[in-house]
NUBADO-930008 format. One record per residue: residue in three letters; x, z, y of N, C-alpha, C in turn. Coordinates in pm, 1 decimal, decimal comma, padded with zeros to 6 digits. Each point is the difference from the previous one (the first is absolute). Last residue first. Layout:
REM NUBADO-930008
+-----+----------+----------+----------+----------+----------+----------+----------+----------+----------+
!  aa !      nc1 !      nc3 !      nc2 !     cac1 !     cac3 !     cac2 !      cc1 !      cc3 !      cc2 !
+-----+----------+----------+----------+----------+----------+----------+----------+----------+----------+
! ALA !        X !        Z !        Y !        X !        Z !        Y !        X !        Z !        Y !
...
+-----+----------+----------+----------+----------+----------+----------+----------+----------+----------+
REM end
This chain:
REM NUBADO-930008
+-----+----------+----------+----------+----------+----------+----------+----------+----------+----------+
!  aa !      nc1 !      nc3 !      nc2 !     cac1 !     cac3 !     cac2 !      cc1 !      cc3 !      cc2 !
+-----+----------+----------+----------+----------+----------+----------+----------+----------+----------+
! UNK ! -01240,8 ! -03277,4 ! -03528,8 ! -00056,9 !  00127,3 ! -00053,5 !  00097,8 !  00093,0 ! -00070,9 !
! UNK !  00139,4 ! -00463,7 !  00298,6 ! -00029,1 !  00045,5 ! -00127,3 ! -00082,3 !  00201,3 !  00002,9 !
! UNK !  00187,8 ! -00355,6 !  00347,9 !  00077,7 ! -00064,9 ! -00119,2 ! -00081,9 !  00063,5 ! -00140,4 !
! UNK !  00021,1 !  00047,1 !  00651,0 ! -00029,0 !  00048,7 ! -00176,3 ! -00011,7 ! -00100,6 ! -00100,2 !
! UNK !  00267,8 ! -00027,4 !  00465,2 ! -00101,4 ! -00016,8 ! -00041,7 ! -00049,8 !  00055,6 ! -00138,5 !
! UNK !  00298,7 !  00055,5 !  00486,7 !  00019,6 !  00019,1 ! -00102,9 ! -00130,0 ! -00062,4 ! -00047,6 !
! UNK !  00150,5 !  00082,4 !  00440,0 !  00057,5 ! -00089,9 ! -00064,5 !  00051,3 !  00026,5 ! -00134,9 !
! UNK ! -00357,6 !  00064,0 !  00489,6 !  00002,6 ! -00032,3 ! -00131,9 !  00167,9 ! -00059,6 ! -00076,1 !
! UNK ! -00160,0 !  00077,0 !  00445,3 !  00018,6 !  00155,6 ! -00071,6 !  00031,4 ! -00036,9 ! -00096,3 !
! UNK ! -00071,5 ! -00332,7 !  00269,2 !  00074,1 !  00058,1 !  00115,7 !  00034,9 !  00132,6 ! -00100,8 !
! UNK ! -00118,9 ! -00405,6 ! -00341,9 ! -00040,1 !  00069,1 !  00171,6 !  00099,0 !  00088,7 !  00075,5 !
! UNK !  00069,2 ! -00187,7 ! -00432,0 ! -00109,2 ! -00051,9 ! -00022,3 ! -00091,3 ! -00003,6 !  00170,8 !
! UNK !  00584,5 ! -00054,8 ! -00154,4 ! -00081,1 !  00091,5 !  00069,2 ! -00162,2 ! -00105,0 ! -00001,2 !
! UNK !  00340,9 !  00025,7 ! -00453,4 ! -00032,8 ! -00090,5 !  00123,6 ! -00088,2 !  00079,6 !  00097,4 !
! UNK !  00077,9 !  00277,8 ! -00436,8 ! -00070,2 ! -00132,1 !  00038,0 !  00084,4 ! -00059,4 !  00142,5 !
! UNK ! -00007,8 !  00435,0 ! -00418,4 !  00061,2 ! -00035,7 !  00149,0 ! -00030,2 ! -00156,4 ! -00017,4 !
! UNK ! -00271,0 !  00322,7 ! -00289,2 !  00094,5 ! -00033,7 !  00014,3 !  00052,5 ! -00099,6 !  00121,6 !
! UNK ! -00349,8 !  00368,2 ! -00326,8 !  00035,9 ! -00043,8 !  00164,5 !  00174,0 ! -00009,1 ! -00065,6 !
! UNK ! -00458,8 !  00228,8 ! -00305,3 !  00173,2 ! -00032,1 !  00011,1 ! -00040,0 ! -00105,6 !  00100,6 !
! UNK ! -00382,5 !  00399,1 ! -00142,2 !  00052,4 ! -00161,2 !  00045,1 !  00150,1 ! -00027,6 ! -00016,7 !
! UNK ! -00454,0 !  00348,0 ! -00101,3 !  00122,8 !  00029,2 ! -00004,5 !  00064,2 ! -00159,7 !  00014,1 !
! UNK ! -00468,3 !  00202,4 !  00263,0 !  00104,8 ! -00071,5 ! -00123,5 !  00108,6 !  00028,4 ! -00001,6 !
! UNK ! -00285,2 !  00185,2 !  00299,1 ! -00017,0 !  00089,0 ! -00107,3 !  00111,6 ! -00097,5 ! -00105,9 !
! UNK ! -00361,6 ! -00221,5 !  00356,2 !  00120,7 !  00103,7 !  00019,9 !  00042,1 !  00103,4 ! -00122,3 !
! UNK ! -00067,1 ! -00557,2 ! -00044,8 ! -00055,0 !  00116,1 !  00050,2 !  00028,5 !  00126,9 !  00041,6 !
! UNK !  00096,8 ! -00582,1 ! -00102,6 !  00017,1 !  00137,9 ! -00049,8 ! -00054,7 !  00126,8 !  00067,4 !
! UNK ! -00095,2 ! -00561,6 !  00034,9 ! -00020,7 !  00103,9 ! -00097,9 !  00040,4 !  00162,1 ! -00049,0 !
! UNK !  00031,7 ! -00400,1 !  00343,0 ! -00081,9 !  00150,9 !  00002,8 ! -00017,1 !  00013,6 ! -00081,2 !
! UNK !  00279,3 ! -00396,3 ! -00011,6 ! -00139,9 ! -00055,2 ! -00026,0 ! -00057,8 !  00184,4 !  00048,4 !
! UNK !  00445,8 ! -00050,1 !  00108,4 ! -00046,9 ! -00167,4 ! -00000,9 ! -00130,2 !  00006,5 ! -00034,9 !
! UNK !  00348,9 !  00384,4 !  00200,3 ! -00110,6 ! -00014,0 ! -00091,8 ! -00077,4 ! -00120,3 ! -00000,1 !
! UNK !  00502,8 !  00261,7 !  00219,2 ! -00142,6 ! -00153,1 !  00006,5 ! -00053,7 !  00015,6 ! -00147,0 !
! UNK !  00205,2 !  00414,3 !  00239,8 !  00051,5 ! -00062,2 ! -00081,3 ! -00113,2 ! -00115,7 !  00015,3 !
! UNK !  00237,3 !  00440,3 !  00263,7 ! -00131,5 ! -00068,7 ! -00007,6 !  00068,6 ! -00181,4 ! -00084,1 !
! UNK !  00216,1 !  00597,6 !  00004,5 !  00000,1 ! -00160,3 ! -00010,8 ! -00107,3 ! -00098,1 !  00018,9 !
! UNK !  00173,0 !  00565,0 !  00042,3 ! -00087,0 ! -00080,2 ! -00030,2 !  00017,4 ! -00147,4 !  00020,9 !
! UNK !  00265,3 !  00465,0 ! -00172,2 ! -00011,7 ! -00113,6 !  00111,7 ! -00146,0 ! -00057,7 ! -00053,3 !
! UNK !  00263,5 !  00533,7 ! -00182,7 ! -00091,3 ! -00142,5 ! -00004,1 !  00014,6 ! -00083,9 !  00115,8 !
! UNK !  00272,4 !  00404,4 ! -00282,4 ! -00012,8 ! -00053,8 !  00106,6 ! -00119,3 ! -00124,9 !  00011,8 !
! UNK !  00229,3 !  00521,6 ! -00255,9 ! -00080,7 ! -00155,9 !  00018,0 ! -00079,2 ! -00070,3 !  00117,5 !
! UNK !  00440,7 !  00365,7 ! -00293,2 ! -00082,5 ! -00052,6 !  00123,2 ! -00125,3 ! -00109,2 !  00029,5 !
! UNK !  00342,1 !  00408,2 ! -00352,5 ! -00091,5 ! -00138,3 !  00030,0 ! -00049,1 ! -00015,5 !  00102,7 !
! UNK !  00444,8 !  00298,6 !  00022,7 ! -00147,0 !  00021,9 ! -00046,4 ! -00057,5 ! -00173,1 ! -00002,2 !
! UNK !  00463,3 !  00143,6 !  00102,2 ! -00031,1 !  00010,9 ! -00147,9 ! -00176,3 ! -00030,7 ! -00032,3 !
! UNK !  00260,2 !  00119,9 !  00446,2 ! -00064,4 !  00075,3 ! -00068,7 ! -00027,7 ! -00017,2 ! -00152,7 !
! UNK !  00274,1 ! -00326,4 !  00274,9 !  00059,8 !  00129,5 !  00031,1 ! -00100,3 !  00127,6 ! -00079,4 !
! UNK ! -00118,4 ! -00452,7 ! -00034,0 !  00139,7 !  00005,2 ! -00029,6 !  00099,7 !  00112,0 !  00027,2 !
! UNK ! -00550,7 ! -00140,5 ! -00188,1 !  00070,3 ! -00003,8 !  00151,1 !  00155,5 !  00034,5 ! -00049,4 !
! UNK ! -00277,6 ! -00303,0 ! -00302,7 !  00064,0 !  00154,6 !  00007,7 !  00055,0 !  00020,1 !  00188,6 !
! UNK ! -00470,3 ! -00353,7 ! -00150,1 !  00149,1 ! -00004,6 ! -00015,1 !  00042,9 !  00158,5 !  00036,3 !
! UNK ! -00408,1 ! -00365,5 ! -00065,2 !  00019,0 !  00152,2 !  00017,9 !  00122,8 ! -00008,9 ! -00058,1 !
! UNK ! -00406,3 ! -00249,6 !  00228,1 !  00087,6 ! -00039,3 ! -00053,8 !  00101,6 !  00129,2 ! -00030,4 !
! UNK ! -00484,2 ! -00364,8 !  00099,2 !  00029,6 !  00139,3 !  00005,5 !  00156,5 !  00004,9 ! -00093,8 !
! UNK ! -00341,7 ! -00340,7 !  00286,4 !  00062,5 ! -00001,5 ! -00098,9 !  00072,0 !  00156,3 !  00005,8 !
! UNK ! -00482,3 ! -00244,2 !  00180,7 !  00094,3 !  00106,2 !  00044,2 !  00060,0 !  00018,6 ! -00113,0 !
! UNK ! -00281,5 ! -00452,9 !  00222,6 !  00005,7 !  00060,9 ! -00159,5 !  00128,7 !  00158,4 !  00032,2 !
! UNK ! -00418,0 ! -00335,1 !  00242,0 !  00128,3 !  00045,2 !  00032,0 !  00039,1 !  00115,0 ! -00137,1 !
! UNK ! -00262,9 ! -00531,9 !  00068,7 !  00008,3 !  00146,7 ! -00033,2 !  00174,5 !  00059,1 !  00074,0 !
! UNK ! -00314,6 ! -00507,6 !  00070,8 !  00093,2 !  00092,6 !  00048,1 ! -00025,6 !  00146,1 ! -00098,0 !
! UNK ! -00274,3 ! -00351,7 !  00083,3 !  00088,8 ! -00095,1 ! -00076,6 !  00124,1 !  00058,9 !  00014,1 !
! UNK ! -00384,8 !  00193,5 !  00335,0 !  00017,2 ! -00138,5 ! -00081,6 !  00136,1 ! -00061,3 ! -00080,5 !
! UNK ! -00106,9 !  00542,6 !  00120,7 !  00065,8 ! -00099,0 !  00090,6 ! -00009,9 ! -00132,8 ! -00123,5 !
! UNK ! -00088,9 !  00464,5 ! -00107,1 ! -00118,7 ! -00064,0 !  00115,0 ! -00004,4 ! -00143,2 !  00034,9 !
! UNK !  00224,1 !  00322,2 ! -00353,9 ! -00034,8 ! -00144,5 ! -00024,2 ! -00090,0 ! -00023,3 !  00102,9 !
! UNK !  00369,3 !  00421,0 ! -00134,7 ! -00098,7 ! -00024,3 !  00071,3 ! -00015,2 ! -00152,5 !  00000,6 !
! UNK !  00273,9 !  00256,0 ! -00280,8 ! -00066,6 !  00122,6 !  00075,7 ! -00098,0 ! -00101,0 !  00062,6 !
! UNK !  00281,8 ! -00101,9 ! -00427,8 ! -00086,8 ! -00067,3 !  00075,4 ! -00039,6 !  00147,5 !  00090,4 !
! UNK !  00436,2 !  00046,8 ! -00272,0 ! -00175,9 !  00030,8 ! -00045,1 ! -00037,6 ! -00097,4 !  00117,9 !
! UNK !  00479,9 ! -00120,4 ! -00272,2 ! -00028,7 !  00104,0 !  00099,9 ! -00194,2 !  00037,6 ! -00015,4 !
! UNK !  00523,7 ! -00242,1 ! -00109,1 ! -00102,6 !  00021,3 ! -00051,2 ! -00074,0 !  00105,7 !  00068,6 !
! UNK !  00404,5 ! -00418,9 !  00057,2 ! -00020,6 !  00095,0 ! -00000,1 ! -00178,7 !  00075,5 ! -00060,5 !
! UNK !  00495,8 ! -00373,6 !  00042,6 ! -00163,1 !  00033,5 ! -00059,4 ! -00032,7 !  00132,6 !  00021,7 !
! UNK !  00367,8 ! -00431,2 !  00235,6 ! -00035,3 !  00145,7 ! -00025,0 ! -00118,2 !  00006,8 ! -00102,6 !
! UNK !  00306,5 ! -00441,7 !  00001,1 ! -00114,7 !  00060,5 !  00100,4 ! -00016,9 !  00160,0 ! -00084,8 !
! UNK !  00445,2 ! -00326,9 !  00001,1 ! -00092,6 !  00073,0 ! -00077,5 ! -00113,7 !  00101,5 !  00109,3 !
! UNK !  00352,7 ! -00400,7 !  00136,4 ! -00005,6 !  00100,5 ! -00032,9 ! -00093,5 !  00083,1 ! -00017,9 !
+-----+----------+----------+----------+----------+----------+----------+----------+----------+----------+
REM end
């Protein structure tokens, strides 16, 4: 099964080797036909601690690294 890749913005980098990434998606509401913006936060593994708050990053699904981390940063 292919791994999902998402693009988002780093919102927190306070934990060791972990960044919190906010991913926004847009879709049209089925009844109102209005464009809706929803965002979700993912905790991603950052091996080198190189990404800071505000960076645009891409994250990829991976095997669980901890209780909350199931994603890893692959690029900027």
